[in-house]
N, C-alpha and C positions, 0 to 999 in steps of 0.2 A: 285158197287152194282147195285145189278138190281131190278125195282122195286116191285116186286111180298119180294125180300128178305127187301127192305126199308120198305114194307110197314108193316112185321112180326117184327118190330124190335122198339117199344118203346125208348122215350127220357130218356136220361140217370139219373141214382138216384145222389143225392150230396153224395160228397163222405164224408163226414159226418155223412152220415144215416148209423148206421153198422145191418145189420142182423143177427140174433143170428145162432151158429149153428144150433141149434133145428129148427131153420124154413125152412117149406119144402120151395123145392125148386120154386119158378115163374111158371107161364104159359106160360110166354110170356119171348122172350132173349131182354134185354134192351142196348144200349150202357152207359159203366163207363164212369163215368168223370175223366180229367187223374191227377197224384196224385205223390208226389214224393217216391222214395222207403227209408220207413225208416233204422234208420241204430243205435244201442245204442250210448249210451253219452259217447260221447272221445274217437269214436273207432278210430284206428289207421289207419285201409282200406278205400276206397271209395264203394268199393262196400259191397252187404251183402257174408258172408257166414254162410250159414245154417250149417254147422261144428262146428260154434262157437257157447258157450252156450248161451252168451247173444243176439246173431241175434235169435237162435232157440226160445229165449224166447220171443220174437218182433212175429218170426215168426207162434207161437201157442198159442198168447195170443189173445181172444176174442176181443176184444176192435182193433183190426188192421184189416183193413177194402179191399174192395175186390180190390180198385184203388189201393192201397198202395201193395196187393200179386200182381198183374201186373205191376206193378211198379218193383218190384222184378223180374218179371221173365223176363220183359226187359233186365237187364244184362248180355251180352254175356261174361261170364266170367265161368269156367268149375264149378266154387264153385255151385252156380247156375242153369248153364243145367241141371247136373246130379243130382238135387235133383226135377228135374220137377214131377215129379212123389207124392215126398210128399210136393212142393209148390201146384200141383193142388190137391190135394186132399184136404187141408186147403181152397183153394179158391170155391170147392164145399160145405165145411162143412155149409159155410155163406150164403149160400141158392142160390148161385150164379146157372142160369141157363146155362145148359148145349152148350148153344147157345151166351151167350152172348157175350162182345166186349169192347176193350181195348177201351178204346174214344183216346188215342192219334197214336196208329195203326193201330185201326179198327181188329185187328186178334182176333180171337177167341180160345180157352182154344185148339181145336186143332190141329189151326194154329200152334200157340206156341209149341206143340208135336214133329209135324213135324220140327223143328227147331232143337229142342232138342235133335232131334236124329244123327243129324250130329256127325262124328265120331271125338274123339280128345276132341272138343270144349262140346261137349253133350255125352248121353249116350245113345245109341239106348234101351234098354234093358228095362232102367226108362223111356224112352219113350213109348214105344210098350207097357209098363203096366199103364199107363194112357191114349193112344189114345185107347185101346181097351175097359179100361172103359167108356171112353166116349162115345163111338159108344154104346154100350150097351146100356148109358144113354139118346141113341138118337140124338147125335151130329151128324152135318146135313152137309156130306163129300165135297156137292157141293156150298156149301157156302164162300165165296172171300171176301175179304180185297179190300174194294173198291183204298184205295191208289196202291196197288201195283196189283190188280185183279188178283190176282193168290188166287185160291182155295188149298185144302189139299193138294192132289196128287201134284200139282207146287211146293211147300212148300220143299216136299217131295222128289221130283224129283230132283230138284234144292241144294238139302245139303245132296244127293247122301244117303238115306237112305231103300233101298231095303224091311227092315223089315217090315216099315211102310207103305209103296208103297204095301206090301201083303194085310196087313190089309186092306185097305183104301178102293181097288179093290175089296178086298172081301164082301162087303159091301155097293158100289153102285159100282158094275162095266162099266156096259153100261151109267151111267150116264155124268162121270166125265173120264173116260178112254181114252177118243182121245178130250179132252176139250182143247177149245185154252182159252189161256191169251192174252191181248190186250199186255201187258209189255213187251211181249216177240215177237214182231212182229206177234201175233198170230198164235205162235207155240204150240205145244201142249206140254204136260210133256216130250216127247221123244224127242223133238228139246230140250225143255231146259236140260235133262239131258245130250244130244248129246254136245250141245253148251258148257257146263262147263264141259267136259271129268269125265262125274258120269259114271262109266263102271256099278259098281253094279245097277245104277237106271236104264241104258240103260236094260242093260241085262232082268233083274226083267219084265221091261216094255213091253219088246218083248214079251217074255216069257208068257205072259198074251192076247198077239195081240193087240198091240196097231200098229197103221199107221203108215208104215212108209214112207207112200209117199203123206201125205200133205205135200204141199206147204207153205211157209210160206208169208206176204204180201211184204216182203220187200227184204229179202235175194232171192237167185235164186237157194236155195236146199230144197229138203227133205227134212226129217230125215235121212230116208236110204242113202242119199247120203251123206251126214254132218257123219254119222257110218262109212260110207268108207272110208270118206276123211283122219280121226282122228285114223282110227287104229281099226275097233269097227265089223270087220266087225265076226271075228272067236272066238270062244268062245271055251275056255276048256270043 
């Protein structure tokens, strides 16, 4: 996290401090304390399932806190990730700032959207709905998680979600297109996509002008050379 980002993020509120759904969003983002994901009493499963009426009751209960909802989003199961737009809206209803962060992962709702767009476990269309809403509300595409140093574009490239890459670049193309990530040897989103065999993301990034000649700090390859090595030279 940069000094500029740190100065704009206030200390976390206690997890027990509930903000009414009618409450207006705060003017400055905060980092929320970590919490456990709530589950119904005598529930048969270890993960949250929004399709279950008992779980949906918890999800829409005003007493369920923002940290608890972030804990639900962290569960990497299709039942949760396919409902990213529903859960995200419940978080926003509780007065969450669009750039608030989860205290455990330091990720914003937009970061989680980019993960939730992963084909299979996630749902690109549900992620696209929420990400478009977040950007319209002023979500900062350039914010990074301090644990991974990844911004939203890096996550979308890593999880191969071209649908979200297009939206992110439309919102702030010059600012993030060739931004590097220290956790990937200072590679760009194009490096990240190519090294993870994410054909859709590679093609989308190249179409939007990503620089294929940037060389990472440790690897000997530029992203263009890496793309050639793994067979991404020719596109239909």
